[in-house]
N, C-alpha and C positions, 0 to 999 in steps of 0.2 A: 271936809266932805271926802276928799281923796284918802285921808287917813282911815276913815271909817270903811271905805271900800277895800283898801288894802288889808285891813284887819279881817274883814269878812272873807276876802279871798284866801287869806292865810288859814283861817279856821276851816273853810271848806276843804282846802287841800289836806289839812291834817286829818279831817274826818274821813276823807276818801282813802288816805294812807292807812288809817287804823282799820277801816273796813277791808281793805285789800289784805292787810296782815292777818286779820282774823279769818278771812276766807281761805288764805293759803294754809293757815294752821289747821283749820277744819279739814281741808282736803288732805293734808299730811296725815292727820289722825285717822281719817277714813281709809287711806291707803294702808297704813300700818294695821288697822283692824282687818282689812280684807286679806292682807298677807297672813295674819295670824289665823284667820278662819280657814284659808286655803291650806296652810301648814298643818293645822289640826285635822282637817278633813283627810289630807294625804296620809297622816300618821294613823288615823282610824282605819282607812282603807288598807294600809300596809299590815296593821294588826289583824284585820279581818282576813286578809289573804293568807297570813301566816297561820292563823287558827284553822282556816279551811284546809291548807296543805297538811297540817298536823292531823286533822280528822281523816283526810284521805290517805295519809301515809303514816300510820301510828307506830310502825316498827322503829324503835330507837337504834342509835348507832351501837350501843352496848346493851346486852340483855342477859338475864339469868333466869333459870327455871328449875323445875324438878320433874322427872318422868319416872313412871312405875310401869312395869310390865313383865313379860316373860322373855327369856333368852335361852339359847341352846347351842350345843356343838354336836355335830354328827360324829359317828364312829370314823376313825381314820386309820391309815396305814402308810408306811414308808419303809423302803428297803435301802439300807446304807451298808456298802461293802459286804454285801451278801447277807447281812442280818436284817430280818424283817421285823419291823416294829408295828405295833397296833395299839390303838387307844379306843376305849369304850365311849359311846355317846352319853351326853348328859343334858339336862334341862332344869331350869329353876327360875327363881324370882330375881329380877334385876331392878335396881334403883340407880338413877343417874342424875347428876346436877350439871346440865349443859350451860356453858358460858360462851356467848357468841359476841364477836366484834365485827362491825361492818354494816349492820342493818340491811336495808334494801339493796339488792345487787350482790356484789362480791364481798365475802367476809371470811372469818376464820373461827373455828369451833374448838373449844377445850371442854372435854366431857369426862370428869372423873366418875367412876361407876363402881357399884357393889353388886355382886351376884352370889347367890346361895344355891348350891346344887350337890349332887352325890355322884360318885363314880365307883364302878366295881374294882375290887383289889383282891389279889390272891393272898391268902393267909399261909405263912410258912412256919415250919418248926425250926429248931436250932440247927438242923442239918441242911436247911434250905429246901426241904421238900414241901410241896404244896399240900396243905391239909384241908383246904376249904376256900370259900369265897365270901367276901364281905363287902358291903357298901361303905365307902368312905365319904364323910361330909367334906365338901370343898367350900371355902369362902374366898371368892375372887375379889381382889382390890386392884383396880386397873384404871387406865386412862385411854380415851380415844381423842385424837386430834387430827385436824385436816382442814382444807379450804371448804367453804360452803357458798352456795348461790341461792338467793331468794328472789323470786319473781312475783311482783305485785299484780295478781290477775284481776282483782276487784278491790273495792274500798276496804273491806275488813279481812280479806283472804290473801295469804301468800302461799305459794307452792315452791318447794326448794329441794335441792339435792346436794350431795357432797361426795368426797372420797378422802380416805386417810388411813391411818394405822391405829390399831388398838393393841395394847399389851397389858397383861395382868400377872400378878403373883398370886398363886393359889395356896392359901394356908389350909393345912389339913393334918391329921394324925396318922395317916397311912404312908406318906412319902416324905422324905427329907427335902426334896426339891420338886417344885411343880410350877409350870408357867405356860402362858398362852401368848402367841404373837400372830396377829391376823391383820390382813388388809380388810377394809370395810367401806361399803357404799350405802349411805343412808338416803332415804327419800322421806320428806316430811311435808306436813301442812300446818299452817299457823292461822288461827281465826281469832280476830280481836273483838272482844265484847265491848270494849271502850278503848280510850287512848292509853290505858295503863296495863290492862290484863288481857292475856290471850290464852286460848286453849291450843295445845299442840298434839299431833299424832304422828308417829314415825315408825317406819320399818327399816331394818338394815340387814344387809347380806354381806358375807365376806368369806375369805379363804385364807388358810394359813396353817400353823403348826401348834401342837401341844406336846409337852414332854413331862414325864414323871420319872423321878429317879430317887434312889436311896443311897445313903452313905454305907460303905462297907462296915460290918459289925463283927467284932471278934467274939466268937462263941466257943464253948468247950464241948468237944465231941464226947458224948457220954460213953461211946464204945472204946475209942482209943485213948480217951482222956487227954487229947491234944487240942491245941488251939487252932482255930480255923476262921477264915473270913467268910461270912455269909452275906451275900449281896443279892437283892432282888434284881431280876432283869429289868432294865429301864423300859418304860412304855413311851413310845413316841409315834407320831403319825401326822399326816396332812389331812385336814378335814375342813368342812364348811361350817360357818357360824351364822346365826340369824338372831334377830331380836325384834320385838314389837312392843311399843310403849305408848302411853298417853300421859299428858301432864299439863302444866301451866308455865307461862313465861311472862316476865315483866321487864321493860315495857314492850 
């Protein structure tokens, strides 16, 4: 009889032990499941926050675009060692490819540009005498660079400004050498249609110098039959520059 009781007690103890083990295992599984759910929820919340921030601040750290508009240089003058130089004003088409680094806040801009315009040029004969006046086509290949500041005024809109230097080599058939060198202050607005594409509008103002010069040319004087150097007087002057463009940027 005692043996039966001992066996029954042992069986009961083993059963309770198994139940305890199964309960602990179930509780452990439930804890792991809860941790997984919490981790997944936190990850989803973080992703949602990141997407929301991207929607509210779509301007990327690096961006590239294209702008088209008009640009011009006013007439200028400058006196050096008693010699007065003058340059004629000009205006034409400008196309630029702005590359910006820095995104929202402080950044840097690199802007290669192309400009097509004309300038008045005196036509001279072999003696160097002015015989008339003609317009010379100018093709400007240049670069603007300088710091830039973008302020996020509302979700899709940024307002910005900068300051820097722009210089250009002026290809033409009327002068052997021609160049621009100007300081420039741009003011711009950037409006994002979505997280990838934005429309831009910009105006820029500056002040600096332009210069046009020719190489000396050896000509034969038809009267004396002698050789002589014929050289156009160089054109140079300080002037104002301006530009107004619209375009697109990504991102």
